[in-house]
Phi, psi and omega in degrees: 000133181290163179299322181294318179296320178297320179296319179296315180296323179296316178296323179301308180299322183298319180298313179301314183295318180300318181293315184280358173291339176278126181306319184298326180290324175297316179300316179299315182299311183293322181290313186284332187241353177227354180070021180260131181249123177234157177255143183303320184289349183261000181231158178213149176295145183216117180261141178217133174245148175208164180264132177293143188290336182261308184274341184063018176282144178285130182235141176253124178299145186306288184223123179229131173237143177250136173277119185302149178066008177224157171267052180244136185228142174252118181247123181243126175248126176271135179229123177266353173223159179284124182250112184281358175254016184297329177301313179293317182297315181294322178297320178296317178300316181294317179298319179297318181293318179298315180298319180299318181290326179297319180296319182288333184253019187305320183259013180272118181295330182261030184298145177231151176289143179289134174255127188239137177245096184275137181226135171255124173262104185263122173248025179295154182292334180244166183301140178288117181232018177285152178301142182275001178204175176290125181269145180231156178274115181287343181257042181294157188304321186260008178057037177291146181295143179282129181276156177258116179260156180295145176259153173251159178263155181234132168250109188250118183295341180293345179278349189237141178279162176300318180300315180299315182296315183289336176293339183289336178059036177240159180295316182294326178290323176298315180298320178297324177296317179294332177296338184274358181292128177239345180203179183299321182296321177300317180297314181297324180294317180297316180296322178298315180294322179295324181291340179286342176292138181298322179210134177284125182278174185302316185290322177295315180297318179300314180296319181299323177298316178293323180297317179298316181292328181255039188304325182290339178273323185277326183236061182298334181299333179257309189292331183292347178277351182258154175284166180301317181295315180299321180297315182297317178297315182295319180298318179297319180295319181293320180294322178294324177295317183297329183274354180298155175290152180123192182292125184300317184293322178294320177296319180298316179297319180296319180298315181285330177297325181299312182291323179293313182294319181294320180291320179298320179295319179298315181296321180296316180298317179297321179297319179295314179300318179295320180295319179297314180299318180295321179295317179297317180299317179297322179296318179297319180297319179297319178297316180298319179298319180295321179293324177296317178301324181276008176059037176280144185296152181300324183297318181290320179298316180299317182292324184281328188247348184067016174281152179277166177301319180297317180296321179293319178298320178296321178296319179298321179294319179297325184275347184291000000 
């Protein structure tokens, strides 16, 4: 993965994490996409760091919530691509969390084992088809019994339409809708649907603010064409538009229109430049062909057109 792709994914993860740091957004996610109902007063944010077993690098789990008065934890991993080792990764995450709790509860007489509910939030472009647990070969050489490993749950945005997501009226659903953008038309459709809401609520507005700030993660189809410096300047301009007085949705539309229009203009200029270069090249080739017909030496043709010996030989084969 290139440095630019890693930077985009990092910005991407940050937006998801910022939105889900609010308890209500976690509640919305579980209720709307898993049918699980939790109360805000019964959950709390829970951070955990651990060392990876191979690299020994310190890792922070993406999003962890603890159910109060219980040793129960909800662990959410965001994935922008399908990871076929997710079964192993989730098992490692769960083991790390269990070990962490054992250390903290070592002298607790009423200690309980941690119960973990692992969830993958997939914003990958294609359907999530990775195994939900560690797979084993049932026909192993020594006929050892197959073990049962924990499974994780998946919330896959490919299962939901933009309309369905925006009907939820939550920040995380708005962000998931933006994850489905593949071109300018998709972006315009989402903004149009958002404008149909009589009033943008607090959670939608909160998510939109994070989306603007993390533009390189949410809209890589557009933002990846810009340099880091251009992106930073553009984000500042968009945020200033968003903060203007007036209708929030109109400001939001203006901010996103700016990035779409600027990118479209850049692409058009590049297309024109490419067309001019191709036209000049074609003209040179026509001149070279005429010189070949007139039996002018290769050395003079090379000097006059800047074509290589190989290119001239190829032209001769085409004309034969």
